[in-house]
C-alpha positions in Angstrom: 6.4 4.1 -28.7 8.1 7.3 -27.7 10.6 5.4 -25.5 11.3 3.0 -28.3 11.9 5.9 -30.7 14.3 7.4 -28.2 16.2 4.1 -28.0 15.1 3.3 -24.5 14.2 -0.2 -23.4 10.6 -0.7 -22.7 9.6 -3.4 -20.2 5.9 -4.0 -19.8 6.6 -6.1 -16.6 8.0 -3.0 -14.8 4.8 -1.1 -15.7 2.6 -3.9 -14.4 4.6 -4.0 -11.1 4.3 -0.2 -10.7 0.6 -0.3 -11.4 0.2 -3.2 -8.8 2.2 -1.5 -6.1 0.3 1.7 -6.6 -3.1 -0.1 -6.2 -5.2 -0.6 -3.1 -5.0 -4.3 -3.9 -1.3 -4.4 -3.1 -2.0 -2.7 0.3 -4.7 -5.2 1.1 -2.5 -8.1 0.1 0.2 -6.7 2.4 -2.3 -6.3 5.2 -3.7 -9.8 4.8 -0.3 -11.4 4.8 0.9 -9.5 7.8 -2.3 -10.6 9.7 -1.3 -14.2 9.2 2.1 -13.6 10.7 4.5 -13.1 7.8 7.4 -10.7 8.2 8.2 -8.0 5.6 10.8 -10.2 3.9 8.4 -13.0 3.5 5.7 -10.7 2.2 8.0 -9.1 -0.3 9.1 -12.5 -1.5 5.5 -13.8 -1.8 4.3 -10.8 -3.7 7.4 -10.6 -5.9 8.3 -7.2 -4.8 12.0 -6.2 -5.1 12.2 -4.1 -1.9 11.3 -4.9 1.7 11.5 -1.2 2.5 8.4 -0.7 0.4 6.5 -3.4 2.4 7.7 -1.9 5.6 6.5 1.6 4.6 3.1 0.2 3.6 2.8 -1.7 6.9 3.6 1.5 8.8 1.0 3.4 6.8 -1.6 0.6 7.5 -0.8 0.9 11.3 -1.1 4.7 11.1 -4.5 4.5 9.4 -5.7 2.0 12.0 -4.6 4.3 14.8 -6.4 7.3 13.2 -9.5 5.2 12.8 -9.4 4.1 16.5 -9.0 7.7 17.6 -11.9 8.8 15.4 -14.2 6.0 16.7 -13.2 6.9 20.3 -13.6 10.7 20.0 -15.8 11.3 17.0 -13.4 14.0 15.7 -12.0 13.9 12.2 -8.2 14.4 12.1 -7.4 17.9 11.0 -4.1 16.9 9.3 -5.6 14.3 7.0 -6.3 15.2 3.4 -8.9 13.2 1.6 -12.3 11.8 1.9 -13.8 10.2 5.0 -16.5 7.6 4.6 -18.5 6.9 7.8 -20.2 3.5 7.3 -22.3 1.6 9.8 -21.4 -2.0 10.5 
């Protein structure tokens, strides 16, 4: 309502896209589509994302997370540079 009062155009679709791209669901969709062999352009097109650079950055983050996980499983040491919560679950 504030944006409308200020004369700015409000687009609910943009808000929905921002919420999706910020969600873990988006990252999981990107990861799943990359596993079946789609390139960043195809992933971007299939998820209706406007930028392939976003998909590329998410794919790089996924690979970085996998590498950190492999190092942790191999050494048992939690990375010192990571901020956040680590969950150690048995399979």
